N, C-alpha and C positions, 0 to 999 in steps of 0.2 A: 346147671342151665348154660348152654352155649347160645351165643347170638352170632349171627352172621355179620360180617364187617359193615354191611349196609344198614343193618338193624340198629337203631339207637338203643343204648343201654339205659337203665334206670338213672344212672349218675349223669349220663349226657343230657337226658331230658330235664333233670333238676338243674344242671349246669345252665342250660339254655334260659331257664326262668330266672335264677338267682344272679348269674354273672353279668346279666344286662342292667342290674341295679347300680347306681352310681357308687363308685369307690369299693365294690366288692371284689375280693380275691378268694381263691380256693387253695387249700392245701390239706394234707393228711396230718392228723394229730391222733396219737394213740390207736392207729389203725382205722380211724373214722375219716370220711371225707367231710371236711368242715369248710365253713364259709365265714370270712372275717371282713370287718370294716374297721378302719382305724386300729388295725392289728389286734382287734378283739373279736373272739367268736361270737356270731349271733345265730348260726344255724349249723346243723350237721345231719348227715344221713346216718340212721341207725336202724337196723332190722327192716321192718316194713314201712318205716316212716321217716319223717324229717323232724328233728328236734329243733325248737326255737326258744329264744329267751324273750320274755315279756315281763311287764310289771307283774308281781305276784297276784294282785286282785284280778287282772285281766286273764292271767293263766288259770286261775281257779274257776273264774266265770266260764271260760271256754270248755273246761273239762265237764261242767254241769250242763252246758247248753248244746254241746255237739256230741254226736255219737262216735266220731272218728278222732277225738282228742283224748289223750291219756297222759299220765305223769311220764316224764322222760326218764327212761332207765337204761342208759347205754350199758351193754354187757351185763344186764341184770342188776346194776347198781343204782339206787334211787339218786336222783339229782336234787337240786334245790327246787323250791316252790316256783321260782321264776321260769323254770324250763318245762316245756310241755312237748309232746310228740304228736304230730298229725299223721295219721295213717291214710294212705290212698293206694288202692290196688293199681291204678294207672298213674304213673308219674306225671304224665302231661296234665292231670287234673290239679296239680299243685298251682297251676295258673289261677285257679279259683280262690286261692289263699294268698294271692299277690299282696293284698292289703295288710294281711297279718306279717308277711315277711318285711314289708316296708316299715310297719310299726316296730318290729323286732330290731330291725337295722337302726332305726331312729333311737330306740331306747338304749341299745348298746353303745351307739356312737356318742350319745349324750353322757353316758357313763354316770358313775356316782363319784362326785369329788367332795 
């Protein structure tokens, strides 16, 4: 799929949502576009979705309560129970998940010490 220079890419639409959150930076890791806070990854683009890290109980609940949330399997490899993937056909719709991205950011920033 080719996009014209004026047409925003899926990544640029997601960047517009996530990079405006305080302390968030983006970089590639293992070929994935990833988003970090306090040098820890809290989200990344994979396939048709965005993977985010949340407390395991929250992640499990979302998989059962929403039809667009799945276990996060980057490159077909199952990740931990804390990682889920939210699939949206139109990347601008991730704006509706802002609360989850903020929760993921706070969870990862707090870390396990």
